[in-house]
C-alpha positions in Angstrom: -2.4 54.1 10.9 -5.3 52.0 9.9 -8.5 52.6 11.8 -9.4 49.6 13.8 -13.0 48.3 13.5 -14.7 46.5 16.3 -14.9 42.8 15.5 -17.4 40.3 16.9 -15.5 37.7 18.9 -16.7 34.3 19.7 -16.1 32.6 23.0 -12.8 30.8 23.4 -13.2 27.1 22.6 -13.2 24.8 25.6 -9.8 23.5 26.7 -9.3 19.9 25.6 -9.3 17.4 28.4 -5.9 16.4 29.5 -4.4 13.1 28.3 -1.8 11.0 30.1 1.9 11.7 29.6 4.0 9.3 27.5 5.7 6.4 29.2 9.4 5.8 28.8 10.0 3.1 26.1 11.2 0.7 28.7 7.9 0.8 30.7 6.0 -2.4 30.0 2.7 -1.2 31.5 0.0 0.4 29.4 -1.3 3.8 30.5 -4.8 3.9 31.9 -7.0 5.8 29.5 -8.7 9.0 30.8 -11.9 10.5 29.6 -11.7 11.2 25.9 -11.5 14.6 24.4 -14.5 16.8 23.8 -16.0 15.9 20.4 -15.2 18.4 17.7 -17.9 21.0 17.2 -17.4 20.3 13.5 -18.3 16.6 13.8 -21.0 15.3 11.5 -24.4 15.3 13.2 -24.9 11.7 12.3 -22.2 9.0 12.1 -22.7 6.8 9.1 -24.0 3.3 9.7 -22.2 0.9 7.3 -24.0 -2.1 6.0 -22.5 -5.6 5.8 -20.2 -6.1 2.8 -19.9 -9.5 1.3 -16.5 -11.0 1.8 -15.4 -8.9 4.8 -15.5 -9.7 8.5 -14.1 -7.3 11.1 -13.5 -7.1 14.8 -11.7 -4.8 17.3 -9.8 -5.8 20.4 -7.9 -4.4 23.4 -4.2 -5.2 23.4 -3.0 -2.4 25.7 -0.5 -1.2 23.1 -0.4 2.1 24.9 -3.6 2.6 26.9 -5.8 0.4 29.0 -9.6 0.4 28.8 -9.9 1.0 25.0 -9.8 -1.0 21.8 -6.6 -0.5 19.9 -6.4 -3.3 17.4 -8.5 -3.8 14.2 -8.6 -7.0 12.3 -10.3 -7.4 9.0 -10.6 -10.8 7.3 -11.4 -10.9 3.6 -12.5 -13.6 1.2 -10.0 -15.6 -0.9 -9.3 -13.8 -4.2 -9.7 -10.3 -2.7 -7.7 -7.8 -4.8 -5.9 -4.7 -3.3 -4.5 -1.3 -4.3 -2.7 1.1 -2.1 -1.0 4.5 -1.9 1.3 5.6 0.9 3.2 8.5 2.4 6.3 9.7 0.4 7.9 10.7 3.6 11.6 9.8 3.7 11.1 8.5 7.3 8.2 6.1 6.4 7.2 3.7 9.1 7.9 -0.1 8.9 4.3 -1.0 8.2 4.3 1.3 5.1 7.4 -0.5 3.7 5.7 -3.9 4.3 2.5 -2.9 2.5 4.4 -1.4 -0.4 6.1 -4.8 -0.9 3.0 -6.8 -0.3 1.1 -4.9 -3.1 3.2 -6.8 -5.6 1.2 -9.9 -4.7 -2.0 -8.1 -5.7 -4.1 -10.1 -3.3 -5.1 -9.6 0.3 -6.7 -11.8 2.9 -6.3 -9.8 6.2 -5.7 -6.3 7.5 -4.2 -5.6 11.0 -4.1 -2.1 12.4 -3.0 -0.9 15.8 -3.3 2.5 17.4 -1.1 4.0 20.2 2.3 3.2 18.5 3.3 4.1 14.9 6.1 1.6 14.7 8.0 4.4 12.9 11.7 5.1 13.3 12.1 1.8 15.2 14.9 0.1 13.2 15.1 -3.6 12.7 12.9 -4.2 15.7 10.1 -2.4 13.9 10.6 -4.5 10.7 10.6 -7.7 12.8 7.4 -6.5 14.6 5.5 -6.1 11.3 6.7 -9.6 10.1 5.7 -11.2 13.4 2.2 -9.6 13.3 1.7 -10.7 9.7 2.8 -14.2 10.4 0.6 -14.5 13.5 -2.4 -13.2 11.6 -1.7 -15.4 8.5 -1.6 -18.5 10.7 -5.2 -17.9 11.8 -6.7 -17.9 8.3 -4.2 -20.1 6.5 -3.1 -17.4 4.1 0.4 -16.2 3.3 2.0 -13.5 5.4 2.4 -11.4 2.3 -1.4 -11.3 2.1 -1.7 -9.6 5.4 -1.6 -5.8 5.3 -0.4 -3.9 8.3 -0.8 -0.3 9.5 0.1 1.4 12.8 -0.6 4.9 14.2 0.5 6.7 17.3 3.8 7.6 18.9 6.9 7.8 16.6 10.2 6.4 17.9 9.0 4.0 20.6 9.5 0.2 20.2 6.2 -1.6 19.3 5.1 -4.0 22.0 4.3 -6.6 19.3 3.6 -9.5 21.7 0.6 -7.6 23.1 -0.9 -7.5 19.6 -0.1 -11.1 18.6 -1.4 -12.3 21.9 -4.9 -11.0 21.3 -5.2 -11.7 17.6 -6.7 -15.2 18.0 -9.6 -13.9 20.2 -10.2 -11.0 17.8 -10.3 -13.4 14.9 -12.8 -15.6 16.6 -15.1 -12.6 17.1 -15.0 -11.1 13.6 -18.4 -10.4 12.0 -20.0 -8.4 9.2 -21.4 -5.5 11.2 -18.4 -4.3 13.3 -17.6 -1.2 11.2 -18.1 1.3 13.9 -15.9 -0.7 16.3 -13.3 -1.0 13.6 -13.2 2.8 13.1 -13.0 3.5 16.8 -10.1 1.0 17.3 -7.8 3.1 15.0 -8.5 6.5 16.7 -5.7 8.4 18.5 -6.4 12.1 19.1 -9.6 11.7 17.0 -12.8 12.8 18.7 -15.2 10.8 16.6 -15.0 7.7 14.3 -14.9 8.4 10.6 -17.1 6.2 8.4 -18.7 6.5 4.9 -20.7 4.2 2.7 -22.1 4.3 -0.9 -23.7 2.0 -3.4 -22.9 2.0 -7.1 -23.8 0.2 -10.3 -21.4 -1.7 -12.5 -23.0 -2.9 -15.7 -26.4 -3.0 -14.0 -25.2 -4.8 -10.9 -25.4 -3.0 -7.6 -22.2 -3.1 -5.4 -21.3 -1.6 -2.0 -18.4 0.6 -1.0 -17.6 1.0 2.7 -14.7 3.1 4.1 -13.2 4.1 7.5 -10.5 6.6 8.3 -8.6 8.1 11.2 -6.8 11.4 11.5 -6.8 14.6 13.5 -3.3 16.0 13.6 -0.1 15.6 11.5 -2.3 16.0 8.5 -0.9 17.2 5.2 -1.1 14.1 3.0 1.3 13.8 0.1 -0.3 10.6 -1.3 -3.5 9.8 0.5 -4.5 10.1 4.1 -3.3 9.3 7.5 -4.9 5.9 7.7 -7.9 5.0 5.5 -9.3 1.6 4.5 -11.9 1.3 1.8 -13.7 -2.0 0.9 -16.0 -3.0 -2.0 -17.7 -6.2 -2.9 -17.2 -5.4 -6.6 -15.0 -7.6 -8.8 -12.2 -5.3 -9.9 -8.5 -6.4 -10.5 -5.7 -4.9 -8.5 -4.3 -2.9 -11.4 -7.5 -1.0 -11.8 -7.9 -0.4 -8.1 -4.5 1.1 -8.1 -5.3 3.4 -11.0 -8.6 4.5 -9.3 -6.8 5.3 -6.1 -4.1 7.4 -7.8 -6.8 9.3 -9.6 -9.0 9.7 -6.6 -6.5 11.0 -4.0 -5.7 14.2 -5.9 -8.9 16.0 -5.1 -9.8 14.2 -1.9 -7.1 13.3 0.7 -4.3 15.2 -1.1 -6.6 18.3 -1.0 -6.7 18.5 2.8 -4.4 19.9 5.4 -4.7 20.5 9.1 -1.3 21.6 10.2 1.0 21.1 7.1 2.8 18.1 8.6 3.0 14.9 6.5 2.8 11.7 8.6 5.4 8.9 8.5 2.5 6.4 8.4 0.0 7.7 5.7 -1.7 4.6 4.2 -4.8 4.3 2.0 -5.8 0.8 0.9 -8.7 -0.3 -1.3 -9.8 -3.9 -1.2 -12.2 -5.5 -3.7 -13.6 -8.9 -2.5 -15.6 -9.7 -5.7 -18.3 -11.4 -3.6 -21.1 -8.9 -4.4 -23.6 -8.9 -7.3 -22.1 -10.5 -10.4 -21.0 -8.3 -13.2 -18.9 -8.8 -16.3 -15.2 -8.4 -15.9 -13.8 -4.8 -15.8 -10.5 -4.6 -17.7 -9.8 -0.9 -17.9 -10.1 1.9 -15.4 -11.5 4.1 -18.2 -14.3 1.6 -18.9 -17.6 3.5 -19.1 -19.2 0.8 -17.0 -17.1 2.0 -14.1 -18.3 5.6 -14.3 -20.8 5.3 -11.5 -18.5 3.3 -9.3 -15.7 5.8 -9.9 -17.8 8.7 -9.0 -19.2 7.1 -5.9 -15.7 6.0 -4.8 -14.2 9.4 -5.3 -17.1 11.0 -3.4 -16.7 8.5 -0.5 -12.9 9.3 -0.4 -13.7 13.0 -0.3 -16.2 12.5 2.5 -13.7 10.6 4.6 -11.0 13.2 3.9 -13.2 16.1 4.9 -14.2 14.3 8.1 -10.5 14.2 9.0 -10.3 18.0 8.6 -13.5 18.4 10.7 -11.7 16.6 13.5 -8.5 18.7 13.2 -6.9 19.0 16.6 -8.6 21.9 18.4 -10.5 23.0 15.2 -13.5 25.2 15.4 -13.9 26.2 11.7 -13.9 24.1 8.6 -12.5 26.1 5.7 -12.8 25.5 1.9 -10.3 27.5 -0.2 -10.9 27.8 -4.0 -8.2 29.2 -6.3 -9.1 30.2 -9.9 -7.3 31.9 -12.7 -3.9 30.2 -12.2 -1.5 29.3 -14.9 -1.7 25.6 -14.2 -3.6 23.2 -11.9 -0.4 22.4 -9.8 0.1 26.2 -9.4 -3.5 26.6 -8.2 -3.1 23.8 -5.7 0.2 25.3 -4.4 -1.5 28.7 -3.9 -4.5 27.1 -2.2 -2.2 25.2 0.2 -0.1 28.3 0.9 -3.3 30.0 2.1 -4.5 26.9 3.9 -1.2 26.3 5.8 -0.6 29.9 6.7 -0.6 30.2 10.6 -1.6 33.8 10.2 -4.6 33.0 8.0 -5.6 30.1 10.3 -5.4 32.1 13.5 -7.3 35.0 12.0 -10.1 32.5 11.2 -9.9 31.1 14.7 -10.3 34.5 16.2 -13.1 35.6 13.9 -10.9 38.3 12.5 -11.7 39.6 9.0 -8.0 40.2 8.3 -8.1 39.3 4.6 -4.7 41.0 4.0 -3.2 37.8 5.3 -4.7 35.9 2.4 -3.0 38.4 0.0 0.2 37.7 1.8 -0.2 33.9 1.5 -0.9 34.1 -2.2 2.3 36.2 -2.7 4.5 33.9 -0.8 3.5 30.8 -2.7 6.0 31.6 -5.5 3.4 31.0 -8.2 2.3 33.5 -10.8 -0.3 36.0 -9.7 -1.3 39.3 -11.2 -1.5 41.7 -8.3 -3.6 44.2 -10.2 -6.2 41.6 -11.2 -6.3 39.8 -7.9 -9.8 39.2 -6.5 -10.9 37.7 -3.2 -14.3 36.7 -1.9 -15.1 35.3 1.5 -18.5 33.7 1.6 -20.7 36.1 -0.4 -18.6 39.1 0.6 -16.3 40.6 -2.0 -13.3 41.9 -0.2 -10.9 42.6 -3.0 -11.5 43.4 -6.7 -8.9 44.0 -9.4 -6.0 44.3 -7.0 -7.6 46.6 -4.3 -10.2 46.6 -1.7 -13.7 46.2 -3.1 -15.8 49.4 -3.0 -18.7 47.6 -1.3 -16.6 45.9 1.3 -18.0 45.9 4.9 -15.7 44.6 7.6 -18.6 44.5 10.1 -20.6 42.2 7.8 -17.6 40.0 7.0 -16.8 39.8 10.7 -20.2 38.3 11.3 -19.6 35.8 8.6 -16.3 34.8 10.1 -18.1 33.5 13.2 -19.7 30.7 11.1 -18.4 27.2 11.7 -17.9 26.7 7.9 -16.1 29.3 5.8 -15.4 29.5 2.1 -12.7 31.6 0.5 -12.5 32.2 -3.3 -9.5 33.7 -4.9 -8.8 34.6 -8.5 -5.1 35.3 -9.3 -5.8 36.6 -12.8 -3.1 34.9 -14.9 -4.7 31.8 -16.5 -7.7 29.4 -16.5 -6.8 26.7 -14.1 -8.4 26.0 -10.7 -7.9 23.9 -7.6 -9.4 23.7 -4.1 -8.5 22.4 -0.7 -10.0 21.9 2.8 -8.4 23.1 6.0 -9.3 24.2 9.5 -8.4 27.0 11.9 -5.5 27.0 14.3 -6.6 27.4 17.9 -5.2 27.3 21.5 -6.6 23.7 21.5 -4.1 22.6 19.0 -1.2 23.8 21.1 -2.7 22.2 24.3 -3.1 18.8 22.6 0.3 18.7 21.0 2.2 20.4 23.8 0.9 18.0 26.5 0.2 14.8 24.8 1.7 12.1 22.6 -1.0 10.0 21.0 
């Protein structure tokens, strides 16, 4: 029998405040909103303040889609000529707004974005499709654009009919109140079980001209993107055609949104859209995504996407630890990613981290179950600066007492070398606590 070593334990996280139970689909009254959940202990110390972005106006409104007393509809209005790119969930039960946006991308242009929280409009049949069309038509009538230039996203409960009239009824008032500075309001309107709004901004140069990139996101649970993120909307005033925006997104999601997981569950509604208004500082046309003049923009865009993706993990439901997992020595990059996700999604690894338990044998288990090549006798593991395994066995200098202290930190890094090749990959995840069970056992967002 292994000798048990005393482990320093941190206090149990506070129990999330209760939320109202779900209403039957037939109930036509919105649920009064109770006090929001306690803000995640991993939340950024400072919420980014986004500057105005030429060619974009935003506003948030209260439609009572599910709750009273909170904003739940975001409307963004963009200048004529705005180009768009998008990536979406590959779920076989994708929501109606996802299907609408996929089709709308063929137009390559965008004039409006409408997002509601509280109801995902997923698995809602023909009524869901009709609800998206009605929303797009109502919004288009306000600005004089085509419905196909209106992009739609929804987040919340799956399987309940969307009360679309509540949304279309408030759109005119929201439209009249759009302005250049409502980024924080926009980010808050799309929150569900999120405990803080997620925003990021950057400036970049294209051929000597300075342009702005602003982004918002939402997400807290049902997070294991397989394309992009839960919902994220990025805007720039650069002049970039749709085809290049699309290429940039596909490149950028691999090591940002697709490198995150909270609970291994991929949403029906995952949507990432990138809009380029072309109304910022003038620069010569960009015709190729590999154009060297795009290098700074590309780097800043990818960093902003990573920032938003990690904010989502920081707000993982019930999370108390942010975890970075790096896998090296794999036979291919996809193999390294699969091993990293096997570790990140393991309930045993995640609960050990939640409890401050230096049980690194669970990492060994997760590597082995991935199905990817690993040389057991060359396997090495390091947690923080602590070497725990070297060449397939416990490191001679390993100290469980010291590692247990490290496990109490809010941010943890795990490095693994599987000893079979030269490829690497990394992912972000969080721990799995009682808070996750309380939120998802009692509440439908």
